[in-house]
VEXLUMFI-298856 format. One line per 2 residues: number of its first residue (from 0); their letters; for each residue x, y, z of N, C-alpha, C. Coordinates in steps of 0.1 Angstrom, whole numbers, padded with zeros to 4 digits, always signed. Example, Ala and Ser with C-alpha at 12.3 -4.5 7.8 and 13.67 -1.06 7.14 Angstrom:
VEXLUMFI-298856
0> AS> +0132 -0057 +0078 +0123 -0045 +0078 +0132 -0033 +0078; +0128 -0022 +0071 +0137 -0011 +0071 +0129 +0000 +0079
END
This chain:
VEXLUMFI-298856
0> MS> +0008 -0011 +0000 +0001 +0000 +0000 +0009 +0012 +0000; +0007 +0022 -0008 +0015 +0035 -0009 +0007 +0044 +0000
2> VT> +0017 +0053 +0006 +0012 +0063 +0015 +0013 +0076 +0008; +0002 +0083 +0008 +0001 +0096 +0001 +0002 +0107 +0012
4> PC> +0012 +0116 +0011 +0013 +0127 +0022 +0002 +0137 +0019; -0001 +0143 +0031 -0011 +0154 +0030 -0003 +0168 +0034
6> AF> -0006 +0177 +0027 +0003 +0191 +0028 -0007 +0201 +0025; -0006 +0212 +0033 -0014 +0224 +0033 -0008 +0235 +0040
8> KD> -0012 +0247 +0039 -0008 +0259 +0045 -0016 +0260 +0058; -0009 +0261 +0069 -0017 +0262 +0083 -0021 +0277 +0084
10> PR> -0029 +0280 +0094 -0034 +0294 +0095 -0024 +0305 +0096; -0011 +0302 +0099 -0001 +0313 +0099 +0007 +0314 +0086
12> GQ> +0003 +0305 +0076 +0008 +0307 +0063 +0021 +0297 +0062; +0024 +0289 +0071 +0035 +0280 +0070 +0030 +0268 +0064
14> FA> +0039 +0259 +0059 +0036 +0248 +0051 +0038 +0237 +0061; +0026 +0229 +0063 +0026 +0218 +0072 +0024 +0204 +0064
16> TF> +0029 +0194 +0068 +0028 +0181 +0061 +0026 +0169 +0071; +0021 +0159 +0066 +0019 +0147 +0074 +0020 +0134 +0063
18> SG> +0028 +0125 +0067 +0029 +0114 +0058 +0028 +0102 +0067; +0019 +0093 +0063 +0016 +0080 +0072 +0002 +0076 +0071
20> DL> -0002 +0065 +0078 -0016 +0060 +0078 -0022 +0063 +0091; -0034 +0067 +0090 -0043 +0069 +0102 -0055 +0060 +0103
22> AD> -0059 +0055 +0113 -0072 +0047 +0115 -0083 +0058 +0113; -0095 +0054 +0110 -0107 +0062 +0110 -0109 +0069 +0124
24> GA> -0110 +0082 +0124 -0113 +0089 +0135 -0100 +0093 +0142; -0088 +0088 +0139 -0076 +0090 +0147 -0071 +0105 +0144
26> AA> -0062 +0109 +0152 -0056 +0123 +0151 -0041 +0122 +0150; -0035 +0131 +0143 -0020 +0132 +0142 -0014 +0146 +0142
28> DF> -0002 +0148 +0145 +0003 +0161 +0144 +0009 +0164 +0130; +0007 +0175 +0124 +0013 +0178 +0112 +0026 +0187 +0115
30> GP> +0036 +0185 +0109 +0049 +0191 +0111 +0052 +0202 +0100; +0060 +0212 +0103 +0069 +0213 +0115 +0062 +0219 +0127
32> ET> +0051 +0224 +0126 +0044 +0231 +0136 +0036 +0220 +0144; +0034 +0220 +0157 +0026 +0211 +0165 +0018 +0220 +0173
34> GI> +0006 +0213 +0178 -0003 +0221 +0186 -0014 +0228 +0178; -0013 +0227 +0166 -0024 +0233 +0157 -0035 +0222 +0155
36> SL> -0047 +0225 +0158 -0057 +0217 +0157 -0065 +0220 +0145; -0068 +0210 +0136 -0075 +0211 +0124 -0088 +0203 +0125
38> DI> -0099 +0209 +0120 -0112 +0201 +0119 -0113 +0197 +0105; -0108 +0186 +0102 -0109 +0179 +0087 -0118 +0169 +0088
40> EA> -0128 +0169 +0078 -0138 +0160 +0077 -0140 +0155 +0063; -0143 +0142 +0061 -0145 +0136 +0047 -0157 +0129 +0047
42> VF> -0166 +0131 +0037 -0178 +0123 +0035 -0176 +0114 +0024; -0180 +0102 +0026 -0178 +0091 +0016 -0191 +0087 +0011
44> VP> -0193 +0090 -0002 -0205 +0086 -0009 -0202 +0073 -0017; -0209 +0063 -0014 -0206 +0050 -0021 -0210 +0050 -0036
46> DN> -0202 +0044 -0044 -0205 +0042 -0058 -0218 +0035 -0061; -0227 +0041 -0069 -0239 +0035 -0073 -0240 +0029 -0087
48> TF> -0228 +0030 -0094 -0229 +0025 -0108 -0228 +0009 -0107; -0237 +0003 -0115 -0239 -0011 -0116 -0240 -0015 -0131
50> SL> -0237 -0027 -0134 -0237 -0031 -0148 -0247 -0044 -0148; -0254 -0045 -0159 -0263 -0055 -0163 -0256 -0066 -0171
52> GA> -0254 -0077 -0167 -0246 -0087 -0174 -0256 -0097 -0183; -0251 -0109 -0185 -0257 -0119 -0194 -0270 -0122 -0187
54> TT> -0279 -0127 -0198 -0293 -0132 -0194 -0293 -0146 -0199; -0297 -0154 -0191 -0300 -0169 -0193 -0315 -0172 -0193
56> RN> -0320 -0178 -0202 -0334 -0182 -0203 -0337 -0196 -0198; -0347 -0197 -0192 -0353 -0210 -0189 -0366 -0212 -0196
58> KK> -0365 -0220 -0208 -0375 -0222 -0216 -0387 -0231 -0210; -0383 -0239 -0201 -0393 -0247 -0195 -0402 -0238 -0185
60> KG> -0398 -0230 -0179 -0405 -0221 -0169 -0409 -0208 -0176; -0403 -0204 -0186 -0405 -0191 -0193 -0400 -0180 -0186
62> TA> -0389 -0181 -0179 -0383 -0170 -0170 -0369 -0167 -0177; -0363 -0158 -0171 -0349 -0155 -0175 -0342 -0150 -0162
64> TL> -0329 -0152 -0161 -0321 -0150 -0150 -0311 -0138 -0155; -0310 -0127 -0149 -0302 -0116 -0153 -0292 -0114 -0142
66> MV> -0279 -0113 -0148 -0267 -0111 -0138 -0265 -0097 -0137; -0265 -0091 -0124 -0263 -0078 -0121 -0249 -0076 -0113
68> NV> -0239 -0068 -0118 -0228 -0066 -0110 -0229 -0053 -0102; -0226 -0055 -0089 -0227 -0042 -0080 -0214 -0040 -0073
70> PN> -0211 -0027 -0071 -0198 -0024 -0065 -0198 -0023 -0051; -0209 -0024 -0043 -0210 -0022 -0029 -0222 -0030 -0024
72> PG> -0222 -0033 -0011 -0234 -0037 -0005 -0246 -0027 -0007; -0258 -0032 -0008 -0270 -0023 -0008 -0282 -0031 -0012
74> EL> -0291 -0024 -0019 -0305 -0029 -0021 -0307 -0029 -0036; -0311 -0041 -0042 -0315 -0042 -0057 -0330 -0044 -0057
76> TG> -0338 -0035 -0064 -0351 -0038 -0067 -0354 -0038 -0082; -0365 -0045 -0085 -0369 -0045 -0099 -0384 -0042 -0101
78> SG> -0387 -0035 -0111 -0401 -0032 -0114 -0404 -0030 -0128; -0416 -0028 -0132 -0420 -0027 -0146 -0434 -0032 -0149
80> KD> -0440 -0027 -0159 -0453 -0031 -0163 -0453 -0045 -0168; -0462 -0054 -0163 -0463 -0068 -0167 -0451 -0076 -0165
82> VK> -0442 -0071 -0155 -0430 -0079 -0153 -0428 -0080 -0138; -0423 -0092 -0133 -0420 -0093 -0119 -0405 -0098 -0118
84> VT> -0397 -0090 -0110 -0384 -0093 -0109 -0381 -0097 -0095; -0376 -0109 -0094 -0374 -0116 -0081 -0360 -0120 -0079
86> GA> -0355 -0120 -0067 -0343 -0125 -0063 -0345 -0131 -0050; -0344 -0146 -0050 -0346 -0154 -0038 -0362 -0151 -0033
88> AV> -0370 -0151 -0043 -0385 -0150 -0042 -0389 -0138 -0036; -0382 -0127 -0038 -0386 -0114 -0033 -0384 -0104 -0045
90> IS> -0392 -0091 -0044 -0390 -0082 -0054 -0379 -0073 -0051; -0374 -0072 -0038 -0362 -0065 -0034 -0353 -0074 -0028
92> KT> -0341 -0072 -0031 -0330 -0081 -0027 -0319 -0073 -0019; -0315 -0077 -0007 -0304 -0070 -0001 -0290 -0077 -0005
94> VT> -0282 -0069 -0010 -0269 -0074 -0013 -0258 -0071 -0003; -0251 -0082 +0003 -0243 -0081 +0014 -0228 -0078 +0009
96> AP> -0225 -0080 -0002 -0211 -0078 -0007 -0210 -0075 -0021; -0200 -0068 -0026 -0199 -0065 -0040 -0197 -0076 -0048
98> GD> -0202 -0077 -0061 -0201 -0087 -0071 -0213 -0090 -0078; -0215 -0103 -0083 -0226 -0106 -0092 -0238 -0110 -0084
100> VK> -0250 -0106 -0088 -0262 -0109 -0081 -0272 -0114 -0092; -0279 -0126 -0090 -0288 -0131 -0099 -0303 -0125 -0096
102> LT> -0309 -0121 -0107 -0323 -0117 -0106 -0331 -0125 -0114; -0343 -0130 -0111 -0351 -0138 -0120 -0362 -0128 -0125
104> IR> -0363 -0128 -0139 -0374 -0120 -0145 -0384 -0129 -0150; -0398 -0125 -0145 -0409 -0133 -0148 -0419 -0123 -0155
106> AK> -0427 -0129 -0164 -0439 -0120 -0169 -0451 -0121 -0161; -0459 -0111 -0161 -0472 -0112 -0154 -0483 -0105 -0162
108> GK> -0494 -0106 -0158 -0505 -0099 -0166 -0507 -0103 -0180; -0508 -0093 -0188 -0510 -0094 -0203 -0497 -0101 -0209
110> KL> -0486 -0098 -0204 -0474 -0103 -0210 -0473 -0119 -0207; -0477 -0123 -0195 -0478 -0137 -0191 -0487 -0144 -0200
112> RK> -0499 -0139 -0203 -0509 -0145 -0212 -0503 -0147 -0226; -0496 -0136 -0230 -0491 -0137 -0243 -0480 -0147 -0244
114> LN> -0472 -0148 -0234 -0461 -0159 -0233 -0466 -0173 -0233; -0478 -0174 -0226 -0483 -0188 -0227 -0492 -0191 -0240
116> DT> -0496 -0180 -0246 -0501 -0183 -0260 -0492 -0185 -0271; -0482 -0176 -0271 -0473 -0177 -0283 -0458 -0182 -0280
118> GK> -0455 -0184 -0267 -0443 -0189 -0264 -0431 -0180 -0263; -0434 -0166 -0268 -0424 -0156 -0267 -0430 -0142 -0262
120> VE> -0422 -0135 -0255 -0427 -0123 -0251 -0414 -0114 -0248; -0414 -0101 -0249 -0403 -0093 -0245 -0409 -0083 -0233
122> VT> -0400 -0083 -0224 -0404 -0075 -0212 -0393 -0063 -0209; -0395 -0054 -0202 -0385 -0043 -0199 -0385 -0039 -0185
124> PK> -0378 -0046 -0177 -0378 -0044 -0163 -0369 -0033 -0159; -0371 -0024 -0149 -0362 -0013 -0144 -0356 -0019 -0132
126> IT> -0344 -0020 -0133 -0336 -0025 -0121 -0330 -0013 -0114; -0332 -0011 -0101 -0327 +0000 -0093 -0317 -0006 -0082
128> YT> -0306 +0000 -0081 -0295 -0003 -0071 -0293 +0008 -0062; -0295 +0007 -0050 -0292 +0017 -0039 -0282 +0011 -0030
130> PT> -0269 +0018 -0031 -0259 +0013 -0022 -0262 +0018 -0007; -0258 +0010 +0003 -0260 +0014 +0017 -0254 +0028 +0019
132> GG> -0263 +0037 +0023 -0258 +0051 +0026 -0256 +0060 +0013; -0261 +0055 +0001 -0259 +0062 -0011 -0273 +0065 -0019
134> DP> -0270 +0071 -0031 -0282 +0074 -0038 -0285 +0063 -0048; -0298 +0061 -0052 -0302 +0051 -0062 -0298 +0055 -0076
136> AT> -0295 +0044 -0083 -0293 +0044 -0098 -0303 +0034 -0105; -0309 +0037 -0116 -0318 +0028 -0123 -0314 +0026 -0137
138> QS> -0315 +0014 -0142 -0313 +0010 -0156 -0323 +0002 -0161; -0327 +0003 -0173 -0337 -0006 -0180 -0330 -0015 -0190
140> VK> -0337 -0027 -0191 -0330 -0037 -0201 -0342 -0044 -0207; -0341 -0047 -0221 -0351 -0055 -0227 -0347 -0070 -0225
142> VK> -0356 -0078 -0220 -0354 -0092 -0218 -0363 -0100 -0227; -0360 -0109 -0235 -0367 -0117 -0242 -0371 -0130 -0234
144> LE> -0384 -0134 -0231 -0387 -0146 -0224 -0392 -0156 -0235; -0389 -0168 -0233 -0393 -0179 -0242 -0398 -0190 -0234
146> KK> -0409 -0197 -0239 -0414 -0208 -0231 -0417 -0219 -0242; -0413 -0230 -0240 -0416 -0241 -0248 -0429 -0247 -0246
148> L> -0438 -0245 -0256 -0453 -0250 -0254 -0455 -0264 -0257
END
């Protein structure tokens, strides 16, 4: 791990530096002056960018599994007209670690009737990812469902 030094001008115009690692909430003296107290605060906003990956179809059930890659823990939800997005049998799924998450896409309503009649239908779910302590981001994707009749 590399150490990035922190440097700034103190209230008297002198150049002060610190080089080293600090634990969260820890304090340290900046040289060459000591005894100067600074109130420095940083706000971490978690990354909410996520990517939609490959889609795998289950032609026996008429569903599709969508891979979603998330950068942080958070909440994944799915919605859309005539579409049901599930992850472990829920519409909202809590993500405990970064990485790939599987969401199952199912048709409902008119789209389900069309799937059962023709064996094919296209749905457009909206996937929303909200990182813990962050802002939500939403993406839409067209998913083709096929069912062997």
